[in-house]
All heavy atoms as a GROMACS GRO file, in nm:
protein
  523
    1MET      N    1   0.083  -0.120   0.000
    1MET     CA    2   0.000   0.000   0.000
    1MET      C    3   0.086   0.126   0.001
    1MET      O    4   0.045   0.220  -0.062
    1MET     CB    5  -0.091   0.002   0.122
    1MET     CG    6  -0.207  -0.090   0.110
    1MET     SD    7  -0.339   0.002   0.035
    1MET     CE    8  -0.467  -0.115   0.056
    2ILE      N    9   0.193   0.126   0.072
    2ILE     CA   10   0.274   0.247   0.089
    2ILE      C   11   0.336   0.289  -0.050
    2ILE      O   12   0.352   0.403  -0.076
    2ILE     CB   13   0.388   0.229   0.193
    2ILE    CG1   14   0.447   0.369   0.233
    2ILE    CG2   15   0.497   0.136   0.143
    2ILE    CD1   16   0.359   0.442   0.317
    3ASP      N   17   0.360   0.191  -0.136
    3ASP     CA   18   0.410   0.224  -0.270
    3ASP      C   19   0.315   0.305  -0.351
    3ASP      O   20   0.353   0.382  -0.435
    3ASP     CB   21   0.445   0.094  -0.344
    3ASP     CG   22   0.573   0.031  -0.291
    3ASP    OD1   23   0.658   0.099  -0.234
    3ASP    OD2   24   0.582  -0.093  -0.300
    4GLU      N   25   0.184   0.295  -0.324
    4GLU     CA   26   0.081   0.372  -0.392
    4GLU      C   27   0.075   0.513  -0.337
    4GLU      O   28   0.033   0.607  -0.409
    4GLU     CB   29  -0.054   0.305  -0.378
    4GLU     CG   30  -0.054   0.169  -0.443
    4GLU     CD   31  -0.189   0.097  -0.415
    4GLU    OE1   32  -0.280   0.154  -0.356
    4GLU    OE2   33  -0.196  -0.022  -0.450
    5LEU      N   34   0.116   0.530  -0.212
    5LEU     CA   35   0.109   0.662  -0.150
    5LEU      C   36   0.231   0.749  -0.169
    5LEU      O   37   0.219   0.873  -0.173
    5LEU     CB   38   0.081   0.649   0.004
    5LEU     CG   39  -0.044   0.572   0.043
    5LEU    CD1   40  -0.044   0.547   0.196
    5LEU    CD2   41  -0.166   0.652   0.000
    6VAL      N   42   0.341   0.690  -0.189
    6VAL     CA   43   0.471   0.763  -0.201
    6VAL      C   44   0.524   0.735  -0.343
    6VAL      O   45   0.546   0.625  -0.380
    6VAL     CB   46   0.574   0.723  -0.094
    6VAL    CG1   47   0.700   0.794  -0.116
    6VAL    CG2   48   0.517   0.740   0.043
    7GLY      N   49   0.538   0.845  -0.420
    7GLY     CA   50   0.587   0.834  -0.556
    7GLY      C   51   0.725   0.775  -0.566
    7GLY      O   52   0.804   0.780  -0.475
    8ALA      N   53   0.756   0.723  -0.684
    8ALA     CA   54   0.884   0.653  -0.702
    8ALA      C   55   1.001   0.749  -0.688
    8ALA      O   56   1.111   0.711  -0.647
    8ALA     CB   57   0.884   0.587  -0.842
    9ASP      N   58   0.983   0.874  -0.721
    9ASP     CA   59   1.093   0.972  -0.713
    9ASP      C   60   1.082   1.062  -0.591
    9ASP      O   61   1.153   1.166  -0.579
    9ASP     CB   62   1.096   1.056  -0.843
    9ASP     CG   63   0.966   1.135  -0.867
    9ASP    OD1   64   0.863   1.092  -0.803
    9ASP    OD2   65   0.967   1.231  -0.945
   10HIS      N   66   1.001   1.032  -0.496
   10HIS     CA   67   0.986   1.110  -0.371
   10HIS      C   68   1.110   1.096  -0.283
   10HIS      O   69   1.171   0.991  -0.272
   10HIS     CB   70   0.866   1.056  -0.295
   10HIS     CG   71   0.819   1.155  -0.192
   10HIS    ND1   72   0.876   1.167  -0.067
   10HIS    CD2   73   0.718   1.245  -0.195
   10HIS    CE1   74   0.814   1.258   0.004
   10HIS    NE2   75   0.713   1.308  -0.072
   11PRO      N   76   1.158   1.210  -0.228
   11PRO     CA   77   1.280   1.210  -0.148
   11PRO      C   78   1.270   1.115  -0.022
   11PRO      O   79   1.374   1.062   0.025
   11PRO     CB   80   1.289   1.357  -0.094
   11PRO     CG   81   1.200   1.434  -0.178
   11PRO     CD   82   1.096   1.344  -0.242
   12ALA      N   83   1.151   1.082   0.026
   12ALA     CA   84   1.137   0.989   0.140
   12ALA      C   85   1.194   0.857   0.103
   12ALA      O   86   1.245   0.784   0.194
   12ALA     CB   87   0.992   0.978   0.178
   13ARG      N   88   1.182   0.807  -0.018
   13ARG     CA   89   1.240   0.682  -0.061
   13ARG      C   90   1.393   0.680  -0.048
   13ARG      O   91   1.449   0.579  -0.006
   13ARG     CB   92   1.198   0.649  -0.196
   13ARG     CG   93   1.051   0.614  -0.211
   13ARG     CD   94   1.021   0.556  -0.348
   13ARG     NE   95   0.878   0.527  -0.360
   13ARG     CZ   96   0.820   0.417  -0.322
   13ARG    NH1   97   0.892   0.320  -0.278
   13ARG    NH2   98   0.690   0.404  -0.337
   14MET      N   99   1.458   0.791  -0.082
   14MET     CA  100   1.602   0.798  -0.075
   14MET      C  101   1.646   0.797   0.072
   14MET      O  102   1.737   0.727   0.108
   14MET     CB  103   1.654   0.924  -0.146
   14MET     CG  104   1.803   0.941  -0.133
   14MET     SD  105   1.864   1.097  -0.192
   14MET     CE  106   1.792   1.210  -0.078
   15ILE      N  107   1.574   0.869   0.152
   15ILE     CA  108   1.613   0.877   0.290
   15ILE      C  109   1.586   0.743   0.358
   15ILE      O  110   1.671   0.696   0.439
   15ILE     CB  111   1.516   0.986   0.365
   15ILE    CG1  112   1.562   1.122   0.313
   15ILE    CG2  113   1.532   0.971   0.514
   15ILE    CD1  114   1.469   1.235   0.353
   16TRP      N  115   1.478   0.673   0.326
   16TRP     CA  116   1.451   0.542   0.379
   16TRP      C  117   1.568   0.444   0.345
   16TRP      O  118   1.610   0.364   0.426
   16TRP     CB  119   1.319   0.489   0.329
   16TRP     CG  120   1.277   0.359   0.387
   16TRP    CD1  121   1.279   0.237   0.322
   16TRP    CD2  122   1.228   0.331   0.512
   16TRP    NE1  123   1.233   0.135   0.405
   16TRP    CE2  124   1.200   0.194   0.526
   16TRP    CE3  125   1.204   0.413   0.628
   16TRP    CZ2  126   1.151   0.134   0.639
   16TRP    CZ3  127   1.151   0.353   0.741
   16TRP    CH2  128   1.130   0.215   0.748
   17GLY      N  129   1.612   0.451   0.223
   17GLY     CA  130   1.719   0.365   0.174
   17GLY      C  131   1.851   0.396   0.250
   17GLY      O  132   1.930   0.300   0.290
   18ILE      N  133   1.886   0.523   0.270
   18ILE     CA  134   2.010   0.558   0.333
   18ILE      C  135   2.004   0.519   0.482
   18ILE      O  136   2.097   0.461   0.538
   18ILE     CB  137   2.032   0.712   0.324
   18ILE    CG1  138   2.064   0.747   0.176
   18ILE    CG2  139   2.144   0.755   0.418
   18ILE    CD1  140   2.067   0.896   0.149
   19VAL      N  141   1.896   0.547   0.549
   19VAL     CA  142   1.879   0.511   0.688
   19VAL      C  143   1.881   0.363   0.707
   19VAL      O  144   1.934   0.311   0.809
   19VAL     CB  145   1.751   0.575   0.752
   19VAL    CG1  146   1.728   0.522   0.893
   19VAL    CG2  147   1.761   0.727   0.750
   20GLY      N  148   1.834   0.286   0.605
   20GLY     CA  149   1.839   0.142   0.615
   20GLY      C  150   1.981   0.084   0.619
   20GLY      O  151   2.002  -0.033   0.658
   21LYS      N  152   2.079   0.160   0.578
   21LYS     CA  153   2.217   0.118   0.577
   21LYS      C  154   2.290   0.145   0.709
   21LYS      O  155   2.404   0.097   0.727
   21LYS     CB  156   2.292   0.186   0.463
   21LYS     CG  157   2.238   0.148   0.324
   21LYS     CD  158   2.306   0.219   0.215
   21LYS     CE  159   2.251   0.181   0.079
   21LYS     NZ  160   2.315   0.251  -0.031
   22ILE      N  161   2.223   0.213   0.797
   22ILE     CA  162   2.282   0.249   0.926
   22ILE      C  163   2.247   0.141   1.026
   22ILE      O  164   2.136   0.093   1.035
   22ILE     CB  165   2.231   0.386   0.977
   22ILE    CG1  166   2.257   0.499   0.879
   22ILE    CG2  167   2.282   0.418   1.118
   22ILE    CD1  168   2.194   0.629   0.908
   23ASP      N  169   2.345   0.100   1.109
   23ASP     CA  170   2.320  -0.001   1.208
   23ASP      C  171   2.258   0.062   1.334
   23ASP      O  172   2.319   0.133   1.410
   23ASP     CB  173   2.452  -0.068   1.249
   23ASP     CG  174   2.434  -0.173   1.359
   23ASP    OD1  175   2.316  -0.222   1.376
   23ASP    OD2  176   2.531  -0.202   1.427
   24LEU      N  177   2.126   0.046   1.345
   24LEU     CA  178   2.051   0.098   1.456
   24LEU      C  179   2.021  -0.002   1.566
   24LEU      O  180   1.941   0.023   1.659
   24LEU     CB  181   1.918   0.158   1.402
   24LEU     CG  182   1.934   0.277   1.305
   24LEU    CD1  183   1.802   0.321   1.246
   24LEU    CD2  184   2.005   0.395   1.373
   25SER      N  185   2.084  -0.115   1.561
   25SER     CA  186   2.060  -0.224   1.654
   25SER      C  187   2.087  -0.185   1.800
   25SER      O  188   2.019  -0.234   1.893
   25SER     CB  189   2.138  -0.348   1.619
   25SER     OG  190   2.278  -0.328   1.616
   26PRO      N  191   2.186  -0.098   1.828
   26PRO     CA  192   2.205  -0.057   1.970
   26PRO      C  193   2.074   0.012   2.025
   26PRO      O  194   2.050   0.006   2.146
   26PRO     CB  195   2.320   0.045   1.970
   26PRO     CG  196   2.400   0.002   1.845
   26PRO     CD  197   2.294  -0.048   1.745
   27PHE      N  198   2.000   0.084   1.941
   27PHE     CA  199   1.881   0.145   1.991
   27PHE      C  200   1.767   0.044   2.013
   27PHE      O  201   1.674   0.074   2.086
   27PHE     CB  202   1.833   0.250   1.890
   27PHE     CG  203   1.933   0.363   1.874
   27PHE    CD1  204   2.014   0.370   1.768
   27PHE    CD2  205   1.941   0.462   1.977
   27PHE    CE1  206   2.108   0.474   1.757
   27PHE    CE2  207   2.026   0.568   1.964
   27PHE     CZ  208   2.116   0.576   1.858
   28GLU      N  209   1.769  -0.069   1.945
   28GLU     CA  210   1.670  -0.171   1.956
   28GLU      C  211   1.702  -0.265   2.077
   28GLU      O  212   1.603  -0.329   2.129
   28GLU     CB  213   1.654  -0.252   1.831
   28GLU     CG  214   1.612  -0.165   1.711
   28GLU     CD  215   1.613  -0.241   1.580
   28GLU    OE1  216   1.688  -0.343   1.573
   28GLU    OE2  217   1.544  -0.191   1.490
   29SER      N  218   1.822  -0.275   2.122
   29SER     CA  219   1.858  -0.374   2.222
   29SER      C  220   1.792  -0.346   2.358
   29SER      O  221   1.765  -0.439   2.434
   29SER     CB  222   2.007  -0.385   2.240
   29SER     OG  223   2.059  -0.256   2.282
   30ASP      N  224   1.773  -0.223   2.390
   30ASP     CA  225   1.712  -0.182   2.521
   30ASP      C  226   1.558  -0.172   2.522
   30ASP      O  227   1.500  -0.136   2.623
   30ASP     CB  228   1.773  -0.057   2.570
   30ASP     CG  229   1.919  -0.068   2.602
   30ASP    OD1  230   1.962  -0.183   2.635
   30ASP    OD2  231   1.993   0.034   2.591
   31VAL      N  232   1.495  -0.200   2.410
   31VAL     CA  233   1.350  -0.186   2.402
   31VAL      C  234   1.286  -0.300   2.485
   31VAL      O  235   1.317  -0.412   2.470
   31VAL     CB  236   1.306  -0.189   2.254
   31VAL    CG1  237   1.151  -0.198   2.243
   31VAL    CG2  238   1.359  -0.076   2.175
   32ALA      N  239   1.197  -0.257   2.574
   32ALA     CA  240   1.129  -0.354   2.660
   32ALA      C  241   0.982  -0.381   2.617
   32ALA      O  242   0.913  -0.459   2.677
   32ALA     CB  243   1.132  -0.304   2.800
   33SER      N  244   0.935  -0.314   2.509
   33SER     CA  245   0.804  -0.330   2.463
   33SER      C  246   0.798  -0.386   2.324
   33SER      O  247   0.853  -0.321   2.234
   33SER     CB  248   0.731  -0.192   2.470
   33SER     OG  249   0.603  -0.198   2.422
   34PHE      N  250   0.741  -0.496   2.308
   34PHE     CA  251   0.737  -0.561   2.175
   34PHE      C  252   0.595  -0.598   2.137
   34PHE      O  253   0.507  -0.604   2.220
   34PHE     CB  254   0.822  -0.691   2.174
   34PHE     CG  255   0.967  -0.662   2.195
   34PHE    CD1  256   1.026  -0.674   2.319
   34PHE    CD2  257   1.051  -0.623   2.091
   34PHE    CE1  258   1.161  -0.650   2.345
   34PHE    CE2  259   1.186  -0.596   2.113
   34PHE     CZ  260   1.239  -0.610   2.235
   35GLU      N  261   0.575  -0.610   2.008
   35GLU     CA  262   0.442  -0.652   1.952
   35GLU      C  263   0.396  -0.778   2.017
   35GLU      O  264   0.475  -0.871   2.045
   35GLU     CB  265   0.452  -0.660   1.799
   35GLU     CG  266   0.317  -0.673   1.739
   35GLU     CD  267   0.327  -0.670   1.586
   35GLU    OE1  268   0.441  -0.638   1.537
   35GLU    OE2  269   0.227  -0.701   1.523
   36LYS      N  270   0.267  -0.788   2.042
   36LYS     CA  271   0.201  -0.908   2.102
   36LYS      C  272   0.234  -0.929   2.245
   36LYS      O  273   0.231  -1.039   2.296
   36LYS     CB  274   0.232  -1.032   2.016
   36LYS     CG  275   0.179  -1.022   1.872
   36LYS     CD  276   0.198  -1.148   1.793
   36LYS     CE  277   0.148  -1.126   1.653
   36LYS     NZ  278   0.172  -1.241   1.567
   37GLN      N  279   0.276  -0.822   2.314
   37GLN     CA  280   0.303  -0.829   2.452
   37GLN      C  281   0.221  -0.713   2.520
   37GLN      O  282   0.173  -0.628   2.448
   37GLN     CB  283   0.448  -0.817   2.487
   37GLN     CG  284   0.527  -0.938   2.447
   37GLN     CD  285   0.677  -0.924   2.488
   37GLN    OE1  286   0.716  -0.827   2.545
   37GLN    NE2  287   0.754  -1.027   2.458
   38CYS      N  288   0.221  -0.710   2.650
   38CYS     CA  289   0.149  -0.603   2.718
   38CYS      C  290   0.212  -0.466   2.685
   38CYS      O  291   0.332  -0.458   2.665
   38CYS     CB  292   0.157  -0.620   2.865
   38CYS     SG  293   0.062  -0.768   2.922
   39GLY      N  294   0.126  -0.365   2.672
   39GLY     CA  295   0.180  -0.233   2.639
   39GLY      C  296   0.184  -0.209   2.491
   39GLY      O  297   0.154  -0.294   2.408
   40ARG      N  298   0.212  -0.091   2.460
   40ARG     CA  299   0.221  -0.048   2.314
   40ARG      C  300   0.358  -0.085   2.260
   40ARG      O  301   0.460  -0.063   2.330
   40ARG     CB  302   0.198   0.105   2.313
   40ARG     CG  303   0.193   0.156   2.171
   40ARG     CD  304   0.175   0.305   2.169
   40ARG     NE  305   0.038   0.324   2.216
   40ARG     CZ  306  -0.014   0.450   2.230
   40ARG    NH1  307   0.059   0.552   2.206
   40ARG    NH2  308  -0.138   0.460   2.267
   41ALA      N  309   0.360  -0.130   2.141
   41ALA     CA  310   0.492  -0.166   2.076
   41ALA      C  311   0.572  -0.036   2.046
   41ALA      O  312   0.511   0.068   2.021
   41ALA     CB  313   0.465  -0.241   1.945
   42ALA      N  314   0.698  -0.046   2.056
   42ALA     CA  315   0.788   0.068   2.033
   42ALA      C  316   0.793   0.096   1.880
   42ALA      O  317   0.781   0.010   1.796
   42ALA     CB  318   0.924   0.036   2.086
   43TRP      N  319   0.815   0.225   1.853
   43TRP     CA  320   0.830   0.260   1.711
   43TRP      C  321   0.974   0.212   1.665
   43TRP      O  322   1.069   0.226   1.743
   43TRP     CB  323   0.826   0.413   1.695
   43TRP     CG  324   0.684   0.469   1.712
   43TRP    CD1  325   0.636   0.518   1.826
   43TRP    CD2  326   0.586   0.476   1.612
   43TRP    NE1  327   0.503   0.558   1.807
   43TRP    CE2  328   0.475   0.534   1.672
   43TRP    CE3  329   0.579   0.442   1.482
   43TRP    CZ2  330   0.357   0.557   1.607
   43TRP    CZ3  331   0.460   0.465   1.414
   43TRP    CH2  332   0.351   0.520   1.470
   44PRO      N  333   0.979   0.159   1.542
   44PRO     CA  334   1.111   0.114   1.496
   44PRO      C  335   1.212   0.236   1.481
   44PRO      O  336   1.170   0.336   1.422
   44PRO     CB  337   1.082   0.055   1.359
   44PRO     CG  338   0.935   0.033   1.361
   44PRO     CD  339   0.872   0.130   1.452
   45PRO      N  340   1.331   0.220   1.528
   45PRO     CA  341   1.426   0.329   1.517
   45PRO      C  342   1.447   0.378   1.374
   45PRO      O  343   1.467   0.499   1.346
   45PRO     CB  344   1.556   0.274   1.573
   45PRO     CG  345   1.510   0.167   1.668
   45PRO     CD  346   1.385   0.112   1.604
   46ARG      N  347   1.443   0.288   1.277
   46ARG     CA  348   1.462   0.326   1.135
   46ARG      C  349   1.350   0.427   1.093
   46ARG      O  350   1.373   0.521   1.024
   46ARG     CB  351   1.462   0.202   1.045
   46ARG     CG  352   1.482   0.237   0.898
   46ARG     CD  353   1.480   0.118   0.812
   46ARG     NE  354   1.508   0.151   0.673
   46ARG     CZ  355   1.491   0.067   0.570
   46ARG    NH1  356   1.456  -0.060   0.595
   46ARG    NH2  357   1.513   0.105   0.444
   47LEU      N  358   1.226   0.399   1.136
   47LEU     CA  359   1.119   0.488   1.101
   47LEU      C  360   1.137   0.625   1.167
   47LEU      O  361   1.118   0.728   1.102
   47LEU     CB  362   0.986   0.425   1.148
   47LEU     CG  363   0.864   0.511   1.121
   47LEU    CD1  364   0.844   0.533   0.972
   47LEU    CD2  365   0.742   0.444   1.178
   48LEU      N  366   1.174   0.630   1.293
   48LEU     CA  367   1.190   0.755   1.364
   48LEU      C  368   1.306   0.842   1.305
   48LEU      O  369   1.288   0.964   1.284
   48LEU     CB  370   1.218   0.732   1.510
   48LEU     CG  371   1.104   0.662   1.587
   48LEU    CD1  372   1.152   0.629   1.731
   48LEU    CD2  373   0.981   0.748   1.590
   49VAL      N  374   1.415   0.778   1.274
   49VAL     CA  375   1.529   0.852   1.215
   49VAL      C  376   1.491   0.904   1.074
   49VAL      O  377   1.524   1.014   1.036
   49VAL     CB  378   1.657   0.762   1.212
   49VAL    CG1  379   1.766   0.830   1.132
   49VAL    CG2  380   1.705   0.733   1.354
   50SER      N  381   1.418   0.817   0.999
   50SER     CA  382   1.380   0.861   0.867
   50SER      C  383   1.284   0.979   0.867
   50SER      O  384   1.300   1.066   0.790
   50SER     CB  385   1.312   0.743   0.791
   50SER     OG  386   1.402   0.638   0.772
   51VAL      N  387   1.194   0.978   0.963
   51VAL     CA  388   1.098   1.092   0.971
   51VAL      C  389   1.174   1.221   1.011
   51VAL      O  390   1.147   1.326   0.953
   51VAL     CB  391   0.987   1.058   1.072
   51VAL    CG1  392   0.903   1.181   1.104
   51VAL    CG2  393   0.894   0.955   1.017
   52LEU      N  394   1.261   1.210   1.107
   52LEU     CA  395   1.347   1.328   1.142
   52LEU      C  396   1.427   1.380   1.029
   52LEU      O  397   1.433   1.498   1.004
   52LEU     CB  398   1.433   1.294   1.264
   52LEU     CG  399   1.362   1.283   1.396
   52LEU    CD1  400   1.459   1.232   1.500
   52LEU    CD2  401   1.303   1.411   1.439
   53ALA      N  402   1.490   1.290   0.957
   53ALA     CA  403   1.572   1.330   0.841
   53ALA      C  404   1.487   1.396   0.734
   53ALA      O  405   1.528   1.496   0.676
   53ALA     CB  406   1.651   1.210   0.784
   54TYR      N  407   1.369   1.338   0.710
   54TYR     CA  408   1.278   1.395   0.608
   54TYR      C  409   1.235   1.536   0.655
   54TYR      O  410   1.229   1.629   0.572
   54TYR     CB  411   1.158   1.304   0.586
   54TYR     CG  412   1.065   1.359   0.483
   54TYR    CD1  413   1.102   1.374   0.349
   54TYR    CD2  414   0.935   1.402   0.524
   54TYR    CE1  415   1.016   1.428   0.257
   54TYR    CE2  416   0.850   1.455   0.426
   54TYR     CZ  417   0.887   1.467   0.298
   54TYR     OH  418   0.802   1.516   0.206
   55GLY      N  419   1.207   1.552   0.783
   55GLY     CA  420   1.174   1.683   0.835
   55GLY      C  421   1.278   1.785   0.816
   55GLY      O  422   1.253   1.900   0.776
   56TYR      N  423   1.401   1.746   0.837
   56TYR     CA  424   1.516   1.832   0.816
   56TYR      C  425   1.526   1.880   0.667
   56TYR      O  426   1.563   1.993   0.640
   56TYR     CB  427   1.647   1.775   0.861
   56TYR     CG  428   1.657   1.748   1.008
   56TYR    CD1  429   1.732   1.641   1.058
   56TYR    CD2  430   1.598   1.833   1.099
   56TYR    CE1  431   1.742   1.617   1.192
   56TYR    CE2  432   1.612   1.814   1.235
   56TYR     CZ  433   1.681   1.704   1.285
   56TYR     OH  434   1.692   1.682   1.416
   57THR      N  435   1.496   1.788   0.576
   57THR     CA  436   1.501   1.831   0.439
   57THR      C  437   1.392   1.934   0.402
   57THR      O  438   1.408   2.009   0.307
   57THR     CB  439   1.485   1.708   0.340
   57THR    OG1  440   1.354   1.653   0.356
   57THR    CG2  441   1.590   1.603   0.366
   58LEU      N  442   1.286   1.935   0.483
   58LEU     CA  443   1.176   2.033   0.463
   58LEU      C  444   1.203   2.160   0.542
   58LEU      O  445   1.124   2.253   0.533
   58LEU     CB  446   1.045   1.971   0.505
   58LEU     CG  447   0.998   1.848   0.423
   58LEU    CD1  448   0.867   1.796   0.485
   58LEU    CD2  449   0.982   1.880   0.279
   59GLY      N  450   1.312   2.164   0.618
   59GLY     CA  451   1.338   2.277   0.704
   59GLY      C  452   1.274   2.273   0.836
   59GLY      O  453   1.262   2.375   0.904
   60THR      N  454   1.224   2.158   0.877
   60THR     CA  455   1.159   2.144   1.005
   60THR      C  456   1.248   2.062   1.100
   60THR      O  457   1.275   1.947   1.074
   60THR     CB  458   1.023   2.066   0.989
   60THR    OG1  459   0.946   2.143   0.891
   60THR    CG2  460   0.947   2.058   1.118
   61GLY      N  461   1.287   2.122   1.208
   61GLY     CA  462   1.371   2.058   1.304
   61GLY      C  463   1.300   2.024   1.432
   61GLY      O  464   1.349   1.961   1.524
   62SER      N  465   1.170   2.060   1.441
   62SER     CA  466   1.091   2.038   1.563
   62SER      C  467   1.010   1.911   1.548
   62SER      O  468   0.933   1.894   1.451
   62SER     CB  469   0.999   2.161   1.585
   62SER     OG  470   0.896   2.131   1.673
   63ALA      N  471   1.020   1.824   1.651
   63ALA     CA  472   0.934   1.708   1.651
   63ALA      C  473   0.792   1.734   1.663
   63ALA      O  474   0.702   1.670   1.602
   63ALA     CB  475   0.978   1.612   1.766
   64ARG      N  476   0.756   1.840   1.738
   64ARG     CA  477   0.615   1.883   1.744
   64ARG      C  478   0.560   1.925   1.612
   64ARG      O  479   0.446   1.900   1.582
   64ARG     CB  480   0.602   1.988   1.848
   64ARG     CG  481   0.622   1.938   1.991
   64ARG     CD  482   0.602   2.044   2.094
   64ARG     NE  483   0.621   1.991   2.227
   64ARG     CZ  484   0.623   2.060   2.337
   64ARG    NH1  485   0.598   2.193   2.329
   64ARG    NH2  486   0.642   2.004   2.451
   65GLU      N  487   0.639   2.000   1.540
   65GLU     CA  488   0.592   2.045   1.409
   65GLU      C  489   0.577   1.926   1.315
   65GLU      O  490   0.479   1.923   1.232
   65GLU     CB  491   0.694   2.148   1.352
   65GLU     CG  492   0.653   2.215   1.221
   65GLU     CD  493   0.526   2.298   1.236
   65GLU    OE1  494   0.507   2.352   1.344
   65GLU    OE2  495   0.455   2.305   1.140
   66LEU      N  496   0.667   1.832   1.319
   66LEU     CA  497   0.652   1.712   1.238
   66LEU      C  498   0.525   1.639   1.267
   66LEU      O  499   0.457   1.589   1.185
   66LEU     CB  500   0.777   1.624   1.256
   66LEU     CG  501   0.904   1.667   1.195
   66LEU    CD1  502   1.020   1.575   1.238
   66LEU    CD2  503   0.893   1.673   1.044
   67GLU      N  504   0.495   1.631   1.400
   67GLU     CA  505   0.374   1.562   1.443
   67GLU      C  506   0.246   1.627   1.382
   67GLU      O  507   0.155   1.564   1.340
   67GLU     CB  508   0.361   1.562   1.594
   67GLU     CG  509   0.240   1.488   1.644
   67GLU     CD  510   0.226   1.495   1.798
   67GLU    OE1  511   0.297   1.574   1.861
   67GLU    OE2  512   0.144   1.412   1.846
   68ARG      N  513   0.249   1.762   1.379
   68ARG     CA  514   0.135   1.833   1.325
   68ARG      C  515   0.123   1.804   1.176
   68ARG      O  516   0.026   1.787   1.119
   68ARG     CB  517   0.145   1.978   1.345
   68ARG     CG  518   0.114   2.022   1.487
   68ARG     CD  519   0.116   2.170   1.495
   68ARG     NE  520   0.178   2.197   1.630
   68ARG     CZ  521   0.286   2.269   1.645
   68ARG    NH1  522   0.344   2.330   1.542
   68ARG    NH2  523   0.337   2.290   1.764
   0.00000   0.00000   0.00000
């Protein structure tokens, strides 16, 4: 479904690819909340870093502004 929402030449695809090459496993090792267990599952670090990087390309450095 996501392929239908994000165009083939959209900058988000490039950012997703670059962030995918970064080893983010140290950020995942301390996560205590996982899917199919009590509590809400943690957001994947790759997704969070990608959203922040995309925001920076738009000139937005505020997490609150990105949320809006």
